[in-house]
C-alpha positions as CSV (number, residue, x, y, z in Angstrom):
1,M,-19.9,-210.9,178.2
2,E,-17.1,-208.5,178.9
3,T,-14.8,-209.1,182.0
4,P,-15.1,-206.2,184.5
5,P,-12.0,-204.2,185.3
6,T,-10.0,-205.7,188.1
7,A,-6.8,-203.9,188.9
8,R,-6.2,-200.4,190.1
9,S,-2.7,-198.9,190.6
10,S,-1.8,-195.7,192.4
11,S,1.0,-193.3,192.0
12,T,2.8,-191.6,194.9
13,A,4.9,-189.1,193.0
14,S,3.5,-187.7,189.8
15,T,4.3,-184.1,188.9
16,W,2.2,-181.0,189.4
17,D,1.5,-180.8,185.7
18,T,0.5,-184.5,185.3
19,T,-2.8,-185.1,183.5
20,A,-4.8,-188.2,182.9
21,E,-3.7,-188.0,179.2
22,T,0.0,-187.9,180.2
23,L,-0.5,-191.0,182.4
24,T,-2.5,-192.9,179.8
25,S,0.3,-192.3,177.2
26,V,2.9,-193.8,179.7
27,F,0.8,-196.7,180.9
28,C,-1.0,-197.8,177.7
29,K,2.0,-199.9,176.7
30,Y,1.0,-202.4,179.5
31,D,-2.5,-203.0,178.1
32,E,-5.9,-201.4,177.9
33,I,-6.7,-198.7,180.5
34,V,-10.3,-198.5,181.6
35,D,-10.0,-195.3,183.7
36,C,-7.3,-192.9,184.7
37,K,-7.6,-190.1,187.2
38,A,-4.9,-187.5,188.1
39,V,-6.1,-186.0,191.4
40,I,-6.4,-182.2,191.0
41,D,-6.5,-179.5,193.6
42,C,-9.9,-177.7,193.3
43,V,-8.4,-174.3,194.2
44,S,-5.1,-174.2,192.2
45,G,-6.2,-176.5,189.4
46,K,-2.9,-178.4,189.6
47,S,-2.2,-182.0,190.2
48,K,-1.9,-183.0,193.9
49,G,0.9,-185.3,192.9
50,Y,-0.8,-188.6,192.8
51,A,-3.1,-190.5,190.5
52,F,-5.1,-193.7,190.0
53,I,-5.1,-196.0,186.9
54,L,-7.6,-198.8,186.3
55,F,-6.4,-201.5,184.0
56,K,-8.7,-203.9,182.2
57,H,-6.8,-206.9,183.4
58,R,-4.9,-207.8,186.6
59,S,-2.0,-209.1,184.5
60,S,-1.6,-205.6,183.0
61,A,-1.2,-204.0,186.5
62,R,1.3,-206.8,187.4
63,K,3.4,-205.9,184.3
64,A,3.3,-202.2,185.1
65,L,4.3,-202.8,188.7
66,K,7.3,-205.0,187.7
67,Q,8.9,-201.7,186.7
68,P,7.8,-199.4,189.6
69,W,9.9,-196.4,188.3
70,K,8.4,-194.5,185.4
71,Q,9.5,-191.4,183.5
72,I,6.5,-189.0,183.6
73,S,6.8,-185.4,182.5
74,N,10.6,-185.4,182.7
75,R,10.5,-186.8,186.3
76,T,11.1,-190.3,187.5
77,T,8.1,-191.4,189.6
78,S,7.3,-194.4,191.8
79,W,4.3,-196.7,191.4
80,P,4.9,-199.2,194.1
81,H,1.5,-199.6,195.8
82,P,-1.4,-201.3,194.1
83,S,-4.7,-200.7,195.9
84,V,-6.0,-204.2,195.2
85,A,-4.6,-207.1,197.2
86,D,-3.0,-210.0,195.4
87,I,-2.5,-208.4,192.0
């Protein structure tokens, strides 16, 4: 039986052109990503500047959060706030 996904991390400063594919390519080095959503404005079609990543394991989210600053689309972004307590 497969373990359910357990840890979601959220971005506070992704760029306007950030896509789920961009984020997956940056965060896949920490382990398997179950789901990745770049929040998109329904009128402009551009990223709203934040996103959510669901890792398969809590330990993966912990590893990603140990380095809260990431280089995404030529911009340094912050990932300081997990949305799950006690990651």
